[in-house]
N, C-alpha and C positions, 0 to 999 in steps of 0.2 A: 505495500500500500504505498505511494510513494505522491504523499501529495503534495501539489503546489505550496507554496509556502507564501501567505498571507502582504508580509512586506516586500515583496516580489517585484520591480520592477515593470509592468507589459514591456519594454527594451531590452533584451539583454539579459532577464530574467538574474538582474542582481541585485538585491537589499540596499534597498538607497535609501534614505537618513538626509536631513532638512541639508536643504540642496540654498546656500546665499547666492542669492543675481543683488543687481547692480537695486533695481529702486527695494528691492529691503533694504537697502545704505538710507534712499531715499525719505522710505516712510521712518524714519526710526531717524533719520534729521528732521523730518516735519514734526516728529512725534515731542522730538525735544525740543524744537524752536516756540510749541505748542507750550506748553510749560513754561519751562523761563517767559515769554509772556507772558501767561496765567503771574506766574508768581513775584516777574519785577516789573511789570505792566510792560512797558512801549510807551516814544514819544519820539515825534514822529521830527526833522529836525528841517525848519524854510515853510513850513507850514501848518498852518491850525485849524486842527479838526472838530470839531462841535463838539458838545458834551454827551450827542444823544448813541456815538462809538468811542467803547470803554477798552480794557486794553483785552478785556475778554471776548469781544468779542473777535476781535484781531484773533486768537489764541484757538477760538469754535474753525474759526478758519482754517488757520493750520491746520489742526484737530479732520477737521473734513478734504482737507489735500492727500492729507496721508489714511484717510479709510479710504481713496477713489483711486490711489498709489494704492495701496496696497490689493484694492479688488483690485487692478488692470495686475497686477500680480499675477494673483490666485486666477484670470481668466489666458496670460502668454505662461504659468506653465504651464496647460491643457491644450494648450495649442503647439509649443515646444518640448518636445519632451527632456531631448538631448540637450546638454547644462550646457554646451558649444556653443550650441544655436541659441538659444535664448540671454545666456549673457548677449550675443551679439545684437539681436532687434532691442531687447530693454537696454542699449545705449544709445544704439541706436534712435528709442524716443526720445530718452531724455535729451538727446542734442537736438534733438524735433521740435523739443517743447522749451532748449533751450534760446534756442535759431529764433522759432515766431516769439517769443518774449521779445528780445532785444531788435525782432526786424518792427512790432507793434508799441515801442517806448519808443 
């Protein structure tokens, strides 16, 4: 009775653990920025925000970004099983997002 291992990967049949990806780092960074903003607050140089925009709102926005990035990571993991291809796709996604941000700025 040679039953397959529950932890076996569909590709290659080897057991895989937690895979580190670029979007993991991005989500961790956004969670850190969110907590930092909630604890220490935020001030904007050269501009005055009305009282309605409190620091916790900026923290909530960073938390929302972290959740979106985590969701994107889960989606991309389902499409790309190989870690090397996943890294290439996620780094391309991050590069594209940075280029679009700089063009919009």
